[in-house]
C-alpha positions as CSV (number, residue, x, y, z in Angstrom):
1,M,122.0,76.6,125.1
2,L,118.4,77.7,124.2
3,L,118.7,80.8,126.5
4,F,122.1,81.6,124.7
5,W,120.4,81.5,121.2
6,I,117.6,83.3,122.3
7,L,119.8,86.1,123.6
8,V,121.8,86.1,120.3
9,F,118.4,86.4,118.3
10,I,117.5,89.5,120.5
11,V,120.7,91.4,120.2
12,S,121.1,90.4,116.5
13,L,117.6,91.7,115.7
14,A,118.2,94.8,117.6
15,V,121.6,95.4,115.8
16,L,119.9,94.8,112.3
17,V,117.0,97.1,112.9
18,K,119.2,99.9,114.5
19,C,121.7,99.6,111.9
20,A,119.3,100.0,109.0
21,D,118.1,103.2,110.5
22,W,121.7,104.5,110.7
23,F,122.4,103.4,107.2
24,L,119.3,104.9,105.7
25,I,119.8,108.2,107.4
26,S,123.4,108.6,106.3
27,A,122.6,107.3,102.7
28,E,119.8,109.7,102.5
29,K,122.0,112.6,103.4
30,I,124.9,111.6,101.2
31,G,122.3,111.4,98.2
32,L,121.1,114.9,98.8
33,S,124.7,116.2,99.2
34,L,125.4,114.9,95.6
35,G,122.7,116.9,94.2
36,L,120.3,114.4,93.8
37,S,116.5,115.6,94.0
38,P,114.8,114.5,97.2
39,F,112.1,112.5,95.2
40,I,114.9,110.5,93.3
41,V,116.4,109.7,96.7
42,G,113.3,108.8,98.0
43,V,112.7,106.2,95.1
44,T,116.3,104.8,95.4
45,I,117.3,105.0,98.9
46,V,114.3,105.7,101.1
47,A,112.4,103.2,99.1
48,L,114.1,100.5,101.3
49,G,112.8,102.4,104.3
50,T,111.5,100.4,107.3
51,S,111.5,97.3,105.2
52,F,115.2,97.0,105.1
53,P,115.5,94.7,108.0
54,E,113.2,92.2,105.9
55,L,115.2,92.6,102.8
56,I,118.7,92.0,104.6
57,T,117.2,88.9,106.4
58,A,115.7,87.5,103.2
59,L,118.9,87.8,101.2
60,T,121.1,86.3,104.2
61,A,118.8,83.3,104.5
62,S,118.8,82.7,100.7
63,F,122.5,82.8,100.6
64,K,122.8,80.4,103.8
65,G,120.2,78.2,102.2
66,V,117.5,78.5,104.8
67,T,115.1,79.7,102.0
68,E,111.9,79.0,103.9
69,I,112.6,82.0,105.9
70,V,112.2,84.3,103.1
71,P,108.4,84.0,102.2
72,A,107.7,83.2,105.9
73,N,109.2,86.5,106.9
74,A,107.4,88.4,104.2
75,I,104.1,86.8,105.0
76,G,104.6,87.2,108.7
77,S,105.7,90.9,108.4
78,N,102.6,91.9,106.3
79,I,100.3,90.2,108.6
80,A,102.0,91.8,111.7
81,N,102.0,95.2,109.9
82,I,98.3,95.2,109.4
83,L,96.8,93.5,112.6
84,L,99.4,94.5,115.0
85,V,101.0,97.8,113.9
86,V,97.6,99.2,112.3
87,G,95.8,97.8,115.2
88,F,97.9,99.6,117.8
89,A,97.8,102.9,115.8
90,A,93.9,102.6,115.3
91,I,93.8,102.2,119.2
92,F,96.3,105.2,120.0
93,A,94.6,107.6,117.3
94,K,91.1,106.5,118.3
95,K,90.2,106.7,114.7
96,L,92.3,106.7,111.3
97,T,91.1,108.3,108.2
98,V,92.0,106.8,104.7
99,T,92.5,109.5,102.0
100,K,91.2,109.2,98.6
101,S,94.8,109.1,97.2
102,L,95.6,105.9,99.2
103,I,92.4,104.4,98.0
104,N,93.0,105.1,94.4
105,L,96.7,103.8,93.9
106,D,97.8,101.9,97.1
107,L,94.8,99.8,97.6
108,P,94.6,98.3,94.3
109,L,98.5,97.8,94.3
110,L,98.1,95.9,97.7
111,A,95.5,93.9,96.4
112,I,97.2,92.9,93.2
113,G,100.4,92.2,95.0
114,T,98.9,90.0,97.5
115,V,97.0,88.0,94.6
116,L,100.3,87.8,92.7
117,L,102.2,86.4,95.6
118,L,99.5,84.0,96.7
119,G,99.3,82.7,93.1
120,I,103.1,82.3,93.1
121,L,103.5,80.4,96.4
122,W,100.5,78.4,96.0
123,D,102.8,75.2,94.9
124,G,105.2,76.1,97.8
125,E,108.0,77.5,96.0
126,V,109.3,80.6,94.1
127,N,111.7,80.0,90.8
128,I,113.6,82.6,89.2
129,L,110.9,83.6,86.4
130,E,108.4,84.2,89.2
131,A,111.1,86.1,91.1
132,V,111.6,88.4,88.0
133,L,107.8,88.9,87.6
134,L,107.6,90.1,91.2
135,L,110.5,92.5,90.4
136,L,109.0,93.7,87.3
137,T,105.7,94.4,89.0
138,Y,107.5,96.5,91.5
139,T,109.5,98.2,88.9
140,T,106.3,99.2,87.1
141,Y,105.1,100.7,90.3
142,I,108.1,102.8,90.7
143,F,107.7,104.3,87.1
144,Y,104.0,104.7,87.7
145,T,105.0,106.7,90.8
146,L,107.6,108.6,89.1
147,K,105.3,109.5,86.3
148,H,102.6,110.8,88.7
149,E,105.1,112.6,91.0
150,E,103.4,115.4,92.7
151,E,104.8,118.2,95.3
152,P,103.7,117.6,98.7
153,N,101.2,120.2,100.0
154,S,101.2,120.0,103.6
155,S,103.9,119.9,106.4
156,E,102.7,116.6,107.6
157,E,104.4,114.8,104.8
158,R,108.0,116.1,105.5
159,E,108.0,115.3,109.2
160,I,108.2,111.6,109.2
161,L,110.7,109.7,107.1
162,P,109.0,107.6,104.4
163,S,109.4,104.0,104.0
164,R,108.9,103.8,100.1
165,P,109.0,105.9,97.2
166,S,105.6,108.0,97.3
167,R,104.0,110.7,95.5
168,R,103.1,112.2,98.9
169,H,105.7,111.2,101.2
170,H,108.9,113.1,100.1
171,I,112.0,113.1,102.3
172,T,112.9,116.0,104.5
173,H,115.0,118.7,102.8
174,K,115.4,122.4,103.2
175,K,114.8,125.0,100.9
176,K,116.2,128.4,99.7
177,K,115.8,130.8,97.2
178,G,116.7,129.3,93.8
179,G,116.1,125.7,94.9
180,I,116.9,122.8,97.1
181,K,120.0,123.6,99.6
182,Q,122.4,120.7,99.5
183,Q,123.1,119.3,102.9
184,K,126.8,119.6,104.1
185,L,128.5,116.3,104.9
186,I,130.3,115.5,108.1
187,K,132.6,112.7,109.3
188,K,129.7,111.3,111.2
189,D,127.6,110.6,108.0
190,F,130.4,108.3,106.7
191,V,131.0,106.7,109.9
192,L,127.2,105.9,110.4
193,L,127.1,104.5,106.7
194,V,129.8,102.1,107.5
195,I,128.7,101.1,110.9
196,G,125.4,100.5,109.4
197,V,126.7,98.3,106.4
198,L,128.7,96.1,108.9
199,G,125.8,95.9,111.4
200,L,123.4,94.8,108.7
201,I,126.0,92.3,107.7
202,F,126.9,90.8,111.1
203,G,123.2,91.3,112.4
204,S,121.2,89.3,109.8
205,R,124.1,86.7,109.6
206,Y,123.8,85.9,113.5
207,L,119.8,86.5,113.3
208,I,119.5,83.6,110.8
209,N,122.3,81.3,112.7
210,S,119.9,81.8,116.0
211,V,116.8,80.9,114.1
212,T,118.1,77.8,112.7
213,E,119.6,76.8,116.2
214,I,116.4,77.7,118.1
215,S,114.2,75.8,115.7
216,A,116.5,72.8,115.8
217,I,116.5,72.9,119.7
218,L,112.7,73.3,119.9
219,E,112.2,71.0,117.0
220,I,110.0,73.3,115.2
221,G,110.3,74.6,111.7
222,A,112.7,77.6,110.9
223,G,109.5,79.0,109.1
224,V,107.5,79.3,112.1
225,I,110.0,81.4,113.9
226,A,110.4,83.6,110.7
227,I,106.7,84.2,110.4
228,S,106.3,84.9,114.2
229,A,109.1,86.4,116.1
230,V,111.5,87.6,113.1
231,A,108.4,89.0,111.3
232,I,107.5,91.0,114.6
233,G,110.9,92.2,115.3
234,T,111.4,93.4,111.5
235,S,108.2,95.1,111.9
236,L,109.3,97.2,114.8
237,P,110.4,100.3,112.5
238,E,106.7,100.3,110.9
239,L,105.5,100.1,114.4
240,M,107.2,103.1,115.6
241,V,106.7,105.2,112.5
242,T,103.1,104.3,112.4
243,I,102.4,104.9,115.9
244,K,104.3,108.2,115.9
245,A,102.2,109.4,113.0
246,A,98.9,108.1,114.5
247,L,99.5,110.0,117.7
248,A,100.1,113.2,115.5
249,H,96.8,112.5,113.7
250,K,98.6,112.1,110.4
251,S,96.7,109.1,109.2
252,E,98.0,109.4,105.6
253,V,101.5,109.0,106.7
254,A,100.6,106.1,109.2
255,L,98.7,104.1,106.7
256,G,100.6,105.0,103.8
257,N,103.8,103.5,105.6
258,I,102.0,100.2,105.9
259,F,100.7,100.0,102.3
260,G,104.1,100.8,101.1
261,S,106.0,98.5,103.2
262,N,103.5,95.6,102.5
263,I,103.9,96.1,98.7
264,F,107.6,96.2,99.2
265,N,107.5,93.0,101.3
266,M,105.6,90.9,98.8
267,L,107.6,92.1,95.5
268,V,111.1,92.9,96.6
269,V,111.8,91.1,99.8
270,V,110.4,87.8,98.2
271,G,111.5,88.7,94.5
272,L,115.3,89.6,95.0
273,P,116.3,86.6,96.9
274,G,114.4,84.6,94.5
275,I,116.8,85.6,91.7
276,F,119.6,83.9,93.5
277,S,118.1,80.6,94.5
278,N,114.9,79.1,94.5
279,L,112.6,79.5,97.5
280,K,110.8,77.1,99.3
281,A,107.9,77.5,101.7
282,D,107.3,75.2,104.8
283,E,104.0,73.8,105.5
284,K,102.7,76.1,108.1
285,T,103.5,79.2,105.7
286,I,101.5,77.5,103.1
287,T,98.5,76.1,105.2
288,L,98.3,78.9,107.7
289,G,100.4,81.9,106.5
290,L,98.9,82.2,103.2
291,P,95.2,82.0,104.1
292,A,96.1,84.5,107.1
293,L,97.7,87.0,104.7
294,A,94.7,86.6,102.2
295,L,92.1,87.2,104.8
296,T,94.1,90.1,106.5
297,T,94.7,92.0,103.1
298,L,91.1,91.5,102.5
299,I,89.8,93.1,105.9
300,F,92.4,96.0,105.5
301,V,91.1,96.8,101.7
302,I,87.4,97.0,103.1
303,S,88.7,99.2,106.0
304,G,90.4,101.3,103.5
305,I,87.2,101.3,101.1
306,S,85.1,102.4,104.1
307,R,87.6,105.4,104.6
308,K,88.0,104.8,108.2
309,I,89.5,102.5,110.7
310,H,87.9,102.8,114.2
311,I,89.3,102.1,117.6
312,W,87.1,99.0,117.8
313,E,88.4,97.8,114.7
314,G,91.9,98.3,116.2
315,F,91.1,95.8,119.0
316,F,89.5,93.5,116.5
317,Y,93.0,93.5,114.5
318,L,94.9,92.7,117.7
319,S,92.6,89.9,118.7
320,L,93.1,88.4,115.1
321,Y,96.7,88.5,115.5
322,V,96.5,86.9,119.0
323,L,94.5,84.0,117.3
324,F,96.9,83.7,114.5
325,I,100.0,83.4,116.8
326,G,98.0,80.8,118.9
327,K,97.2,78.9,115.9
328,L,100.6,79.0,114.5
329,F,102.0,77.5,117.8
330,D,99.0,75.1,118.3
331,L,97.7,76.9,121.3
332,F,94.0,76.7,120.3
């Protein structure tokens, strides 16, 4: 029976990640065809980006009453994004360069978001007022981003689909004399949109079912599985985008993807489900996940301030992630 639910977990996770990709691609194209500006589409649709699997999983877990999965998944995804994704990216690129624009805006926002989430989860739960606070913080970030909109100044920023609204990472669009050329819709766009929505609904549903069944069979908390296996799985889009950018020596895209995804995870992935029900954090998430998130983010911020993440730091990040997983399952 355990093998069956593990298979369900793997298949549902794969469906969730792939359908999120299909949904975003089709929704982006439909938004552009309706005459919306690329930046506005980026803020409304592409803002979900690579964090969409985390958001859908969190909402489903909240509606099914398995609320401990929500903070565990967000915290686990942020830890995986930094230690696993940035670690691999630094190794593949041999060196990642942090730009001044990331330091000026994204580093403070990441630090503020982390401190805010740590303070809210300190008592082990997220109530509706705290959820509203998280969402208001993200809304402030959106307005600040809109106010400081800048045109991209290099082709680098248009080659990889962004995972968030950004002053730098605008979505791909074609130009002609007189402005932006509206994209022509085809039947396939609507088919992918419908398949994407259905896949997200059923993929997240069976993912949560498999997590609860596996945790019951192994007699471990659902939060432990969420902070490890689910977090790694839902971080796969970040991993693919970041490594692709790193191999192309586009450090700003690679690191901007992680900054934006982590901010979104903390403020929206936790905040939105918290509107519908009080969220509870399990013991492992509080005693291990929160301190690990604080330490991981601090190391990442220090690396950002130093302006470079070297290959040795990439190996250091990966070794810390192995240590975290080992401690999570009491292997060390």
